[in-house]
C-alpha positions as CSV (number, residue, x, y, z in Angstrom):
1,M,-33.3,49.8,-100.8
2,N,-35.2,49.1,-97.6
3,S,-32.5,46.8,-96.3
4,K,-29.8,49.4,-96.9
5,F,-31.9,52.0,-95.1
6,G,-32.5,49.6,-92.2
7,L,-28.7,48.9,-91.9
8,A,-27.9,52.6,-91.9
9,M,-30.5,53.2,-89.2
10,L,-28.9,50.4,-87.1
11,I,-25.4,51.8,-87.4
12,A,-26.7,55.3,-86.4
13,L,-28.4,53.9,-83.4
14,V,-25.3,52.1,-82.3
15,F,-23.2,55.3,-82.4
16,L,-26.0,57.2,-80.7
17,C,-26.1,54.7,-77.8
18,H,-22.3,54.7,-77.5
19,S,-22.2,58.5,-77.3
20,C,-24.8,58.6,-74.6
21,Q,-22.8,56.4,-72.2
22,R,-21.9,58.4,-69.1
23,P,-18.1,58.3,-68.3
24,L,-16.8,57.8,-64.8
25,I,-14.5,60.8,-65.3
26,V,-15.9,64.0,-66.8
27,D,-13.6,66.8,-67.9
28,D,-15.8,69.8,-67.8
29,D,-14.1,73.1,-68.3
30,T,-17.2,75.1,-69.0
31,S,-19.8,74.2,-66.3
32,S,-19.6,75.9,-62.9
33,T,-22.2,73.6,-61.3
34,D,-21.1,71.3,-58.4
35,A,-20.3,67.7,-59.1
36,A,-22.9,65.1,-58.0
37,W,-21.8,64.0,-54.6
38,E,-23.6,62.1,-51.9
39,L,-22.7,62.3,-48.2
40,V,-23.0,58.8,-46.9
41,D,-25.3,58.5,-43.9
42,Y,-22.5,57.3,-41.5
43,K,-21.8,59.2,-38.3
44,A,-18.1,59.3,-37.5
45,N,-17.0,60.9,-34.2
46,A,-13.4,61.2,-35.3
47,Y,-11.5,61.8,-38.6
48,I,-11.6,59.0,-41.0
49,Q,-8.1,57.4,-41.3
50,G,-8.8,54.7,-43.9
51,L,-11.3,53.3,-46.4
52,Y,-11.1,49.8,-47.9
53,A,-13.4,48.0,-50.3
54,T,-13.9,44.3,-50.6
55,P,-16.1,42.9,-53.3
56,F,-19.1,42.9,-50.9
57,E,-18.3,45.4,-48.1
58,L,-16.9,48.9,-47.4
59,Y,-14.6,49.2,-44.4
60,V,-14.3,52.5,-42.5
61,V,-11.6,53.1,-39.9
62,T,-11.2,56.1,-37.6
63,E,-8.8,56.4,-34.7
64,N,-11.3,54.7,-32.4
65,T,-13.8,52.8,-34.6
66,F,-14.0,50.2,-37.3
67,A,-17.2,49.7,-39.3
68,R,-18.4,47.5,-42.1
69,L,-21.1,48.7,-44.6
70,D,-22.9,46.5,-47.1
71,A,-23.7,47.3,-50.7
72,D,-26.7,49.4,-49.7
73,L,-24.4,51.3,-47.2
74,E,-26.2,49.9,-44.3
75,I,-24.0,49.3,-41.2
76,I,-23.3,45.6,-40.7
77,E,-21.1,46.2,-37.7
78,K,-19.5,49.1,-35.8
79,R,-16.8,48.6,-33.1
80,E,-15.2,51.1,-30.8
81,F,-11.6,50.9,-29.5
82,P,-9.1,52.7,-27.5
83,I,-7.6,55.5,-29.6
84,S,-5.1,54.4,-32.1
85,T,-1.7,56.2,-32.4
86,S,-1.2,55.4,-36.1
87,L,-2.9,55.2,-39.4
88,P,-4.3,51.7,-39.9
89,A,-3.2,49.0,-42.3
90,I,-6.2,47.1,-43.9
91,S,-6.8,44.0,-45.9
92,D,-9.9,41.9,-46.7
93,N,-9.8,39.9,-43.5
94,T,-7.5,41.7,-41.1
95,F,-6.6,45.2,-40.1
96,V,-3.7,46.4,-37.8
97,R,-3.6,49.3,-35.4
98,L,-0.9,50.7,-33.1
99,T,-2.1,51.6,-29.6
100,T,-0.5,52.3,-26.2
101,N,-1.5,50.4,-23.1
102,A,-1.9,51.6,-19.5
103,Q,1.8,51.1,-18.9
104,N,2.6,53.4,-22.0
105,R,3.9,50.4,-24.0
106,Q,3.3,50.3,-27.7
107,V,0.9,47.5,-28.8
108,V,0.5,46.2,-32.3
109,E,-3.1,45.0,-32.6
110,F,-4.1,42.4,-35.3
111,N,-7.9,42.6,-35.7
112,L,-10.3,40.3,-37.6
113,A,-12.5,42.1,-40.0
114,R,-15.5,39.9,-39.2
115,N,-15.0,39.1,-35.6
116,G,-14.5,41.8,-33.1
117,S,-14.2,39.5,-30.1
118,E,-10.7,38.2,-31.0
119,I,-7.7,40.5,-31.2
120,F,-4.1,39.3,-31.4
121,R,-1.8,41.8,-29.5
122,V,1.9,42.1,-29.8
123,L,3.9,44.3,-27.4
124,A,6.4,46.2,-29.6
125,D,9.1,46.0,-26.9
126,T,8.9,42.2,-27.0
127,L,9.8,42.0,-30.6
128,P,13.5,40.9,-31.1
129,A,15.6,44.0,-31.4
130,P,19.2,44.1,-32.5
131,P,21.4,43.5,-29.5
132,G,21.7,46.4,-27.1
133,N,18.8,48.3,-28.7
134,S,15.1,48.8,-28.2
135,L,12.3,49.5,-30.6
136,D,10.0,52.5,-31.3
137,I,7.2,52.5,-33.8
138,E,6.7,56.0,-35.3
139,N,3.1,57.1,-34.6
140,L,3.4,60.1,-37.0
141,A,4.6,58.1,-40.0
142,N,2.8,58.2,-43.3
143,V,2.2,54.5,-43.1
144,F,2.1,51.9,-40.4
145,G,2.7,48.8,-42.6
146,A,1.3,46.8,-45.5
147,F,-0.3,43.5,-46.2
148,S,0.4,41.1,-49.0
149,S,-2.3,40.9,-51.6
150,D,-3.8,37.7,-50.0
151,G,-3.5,39.2,-46.5
152,T,-1.3,36.4,-45.1
153,L,1.9,38.5,-44.7
154,F,2.3,41.9,-42.9
155,L,5.4,44.1,-43.0
156,M,5.9,46.9,-40.6
157,A,8.8,49.2,-39.7
158,A,10.3,50.2,-36.3
159,R,13.1,52.5,-35.3
160,V,16.0,50.9,-33.6
161,L,17.3,52.9,-30.6
162,P,19.9,54.1,-29.7
163,A,21.5,52.8,-32.9
164,R,19.0,55.0,-34.9
165,Y,18.3,53.0,-37.9
166,Y,15.2,51.1,-39.1
167,S,14.3,47.4,-38.9
168,L,11.4,45.8,-40.7
169,Y,9.3,43.0,-39.2
170,L,7.6,40.5,-41.3
171,F,4.6,38.6,-39.9
172,D,2.9,35.5,-41.1
173,I,-0.9,35.5,-40.5
174,K,-3.0,32.3,-40.5
175,Q,-6.7,32.2,-40.0
176,N,-9.4,29.6,-40.1
177,V,-11.4,29.0,-43.3
178,Q,-14.2,31.4,-42.3
179,H,-11.6,34.1,-41.5
180,N,-13.3,34.7,-38.1
181,S,-10.5,33.3,-35.9
182,F,-6.7,33.5,-35.8
183,V,-4.8,30.3,-36.0
184,S,-1.5,32.0,-35.5
185,V,0.3,35.4,-35.9
186,N,4.0,34.8,-36.2
187,M,6.8,37.3,-36.6
188,F,9.3,35.2,-38.6
189,K,11.8,37.7,-40.0
190,R,13.6,40.8,-38.9
191,I,15.2,42.8,-41.7
192,D,17.8,45.4,-40.5
193,L,18.2,48.4,-42.8
194,T,21.3,49.7,-41.2
195,D,21.8,52.4,-43.9
196,L,18.3,53.8,-43.3
197,N,19.0,56.5,-40.8
198,A,16.3,57.2,-38.2
199,N,17.6,60.5,-36.8
200,V,14.3,62.3,-37.7
201,D,10.6,61.4,-37.9
202,G,8.9,60.5,-41.1
203,V,11.9,59.1,-43.0
204,I,9.8,56.2,-44.4
205,K,7.3,57.5,-47.0
206,S,5.4,54.4,-47.9
207,I,5.3,50.6,-47.5
208,T,3.4,48.8,-50.3
209,F,2.9,45.4,-51.7
210,Q,3.1,45.3,-55.5
211,N,3.1,42.3,-57.9
212,G,4.3,39.8,-55.3
213,N,6.9,41.8,-53.3
214,F,7.0,44.6,-50.7
215,Y,8.5,48.0,-51.4
216,V,9.7,50.5,-48.9
217,A,10.2,54.1,-50.1
218,S,12.0,56.6,-48.0
219,Q,13.9,59.9,-47.9
220,Q,17.1,57.8,-48.2
221,G,16.2,55.4,-51.0
222,A,13.9,52.5,-51.7
223,W,14.1,48.7,-51.0
224,R,12.5,45.6,-52.6
225,I,11.6,43.0,-50.0
226,T,10.6,39.5,-51.1
227,P,7.9,37.5,-49.2
228,A,10.8,35.5,-47.6
229,G,12.3,38.7,-46.2
230,E,15.2,39.2,-48.6
231,A,15.8,43.0,-49.0
232,V,17.7,44.7,-51.8
233,K,18.2,48.4,-52.0
234,K,17.1,49.7,-55.5
235,F,17.5,53.5,-55.1
236,A,19.7,55.7,-53.1
237,Q,17.8,59.0,-53.6
238,W,14.5,60.2,-52.0
239,K,11.5,58.1,-53.1
240,E,7.9,58.5,-52.3
241,D,5.7,55.6,-53.4
242,C,5.5,52.5,-55.6
243,F,2.6,51.4,-57.6
244,A,1.7,48.9,-60.4
245,W,0.1,49.9,-63.7
246,H,-0.7,47.6,-66.6
247,G,1.8,45.0,-65.3
248,D,4.7,47.3,-64.9
249,L,6.0,48.9,-61.6
250,Y,6.6,52.7,-61.0
251,M,8.5,54.4,-58.3
252,T,7.7,58.1,-57.7
253,G,10.1,60.7,-56.3
254,T,9.8,64.0,-54.6
255,V,10.4,66.1,-57.8
256,D,8.8,66.0,-61.2
257,Y,11.7,64.3,-63.1
258,D,12.2,61.4,-60.7
259,L,9.8,58.8,-61.9
260,D,11.2,55.3,-62.5
261,K,9.8,52.2,-64.2
262,S,10.4,48.5,-64.0
263,I,9.3,46.0,-66.6
264,D,10.8,43.0,-64.8
265,N,8.8,43.1,-61.5
266,G,11.2,45.4,-59.6
267,L,14.5,43.8,-60.4
268,A,15.8,46.6,-62.7
269,W,14.6,50.2,-62.9
270,E,14.9,52.9,-65.6
271,R,14.2,56.6,-65.3
272,V,11.1,57.7,-67.2
273,N,12.0,60.7,-69.3
274,L,9.1,63.0,-68.4
275,G,8.1,65.4,-65.8
276,S,5.4,63.8,-63.7
277,E,3.3,65.1,-60.7
278,L,2.8,61.6,-59.4
279,R,3.7,61.4,-55.7
280,H,1.5,59.2,-53.4
281,V,-0.6,57.0,-55.6
282,A,-4.0,55.3,-55.1
283,I,-5.7,53.4,-57.9
284,A,-9.5,53.0,-57.7
285,D,-11.0,51.0,-60.5
286,T,-9.1,52.2,-63.6
287,T,-8.5,55.7,-62.2
288,I,-5.1,56.9,-60.9
289,F,-5.3,59.3,-58.0
290,T,-2.3,61.2,-56.6
291,Q,-1.6,63.2,-53.4
292,E,1.4,65.5,-52.9
293,V,1.6,64.2,-49.3
294,T,-0.6,61.7,-47.5
295,G,-3.7,63.4,-46.1
296,K,-3.7,66.2,-48.7
297,Y,-6.5,66.3,-51.4
298,F,-6.5,63.8,-54.2
299,S,-6.1,64.8,-57.9
300,V,-6.7,62.6,-60.9
301,M,-3.6,61.6,-63.0
302,P,-4.2,61.2,-66.7
303,K,-2.7,58.1,-68.4
304,D,0.3,60.1,-69.6
305,F,1.4,60.5,-66.0
306,K,2.3,64.2,-66.5
307,K,0.1,66.8,-64.9
308,A,-2.5,66.0,-62.2
309,K,-6.0,67.3,-62.8
310,P,-7.9,68.9,-59.9
311,I,-11.2,67.3,-58.8
312,V,-14.4,69.2,-58.2
313,Y,-15.1,68.3,-54.6
314,P,-18.4,68.8,-52.7
315,S,-19.1,72.4,-51.7
316,G,-17.8,73.3,-48.3
317,I,-14.8,71.0,-48.5
318,S,-11.6,73.0,-48.0
319,L,-8.6,71.8,-50.0
320,N,-6.3,73.7,-47.5
321,T,-7.6,72.3,-44.2
322,S,-9.6,69.1,-44.9
323,L,-8.0,65.7,-44.4
324,F,-8.3,63.1,-47.2
325,Y,-7.6,59.5,-46.2
326,G,-8.8,56.8,-48.5
327,V,-10.3,56.6,-52.0
328,V,-11.9,53.4,-53.2
329,F,-14.2,52.1,-55.9
330,F,-17.1,50.1,-54.4
331,N,-20.4,49.0,-56.0
332,D,-19.8,51.2,-59.1
333,R,-19.1,54.4,-57.2
334,Y,-16.0,56.2,-55.9
335,Y,-15.8,56.8,-52.2
336,F,-13.6,59.4,-50.5
337,G,-12.8,59.7,-46.8
338,I,-12.8,63.5,-46.1
339,D,-12.5,64.7,-42.5
340,K,-15.3,62.9,-40.7
341,G,-17.4,62.2,-43.8
342,I,-17.7,59.6,-46.5
343,Y,-18.5,61.2,-49.9
344,A,-19.6,59.1,-52.9
345,T,-19.9,59.9,-56.6
346,D,-20.5,57.8,-59.7
347,K,-18.2,60.0,-61.7
348,I,-15.2,62.2,-61.1
349,K,-15.6,65.7,-62.4
350,I,-12.4,67.5,-63.3
351,D,-12.2,71.3,-62.7
């Protein structure tokens, strides 16, 4: 009898402990209290344009600074630069900025994450343009470019003028073993997307790297680009973003019933038969975040991909005027770049 009672008590304790675990996402429809946010003690003199988390460090990029913070959020390093004219592209070992030099020429800057004394600069007008044309890199685009998952490839887009279409430029990046020196940065492939019209700004909506290939989404369709630079157009209609989830790929559109799925790594796509508010997607840990447009507030997307859930942000943050660039999961907490501040929370509270 005592053994049965002891077994029952053990089972009850197991269920009690399980029920006391604090989830990282809390759906609280009844409480009006603010979510538990911490404003990280980091002074930014300009709006944050990007956050990036490695296993050991948090990177913070503004238009004129780059900083590395350790697991205790202590500053390891902070650099100052001339003002960038684009949003940054960031990887574990490299980040890329677009600047303008004293002669008003566009400069693509490849920076080492752990060595600020070495920068590899490429003048945009020295890149090989199609005959009879010049290049212009959009400084108001949603995205500047994207790295491969290992950071050894970088793909960026440029407008071809006066022909007015886009070309993609694929770079190979080699560094030493310590990743504190460039061995070479080589542009090895130009990909001319002659049917991607560049008559207006902001045609390209996203450039991402998913499951081994690059994807370019635009107002005029979407392309799959292999690491060797082979491009195939997969969509003719307006597409916003591409992301991977549980091994499959998804391509979002600009309306609710324009979500597509690929189960063969982007070779074939099929329309998902549901209305989804997914637009621009960021995945932090196991949470899917979505933005209507880049820079607008993040919402949480449930696993059914249907209706986005609003987040309870820190008091004083305006969803109408604040800028939201970057959400990452670092050292068991979520970090958001909002205006000039970095806000952290160990759980996301849903309004």
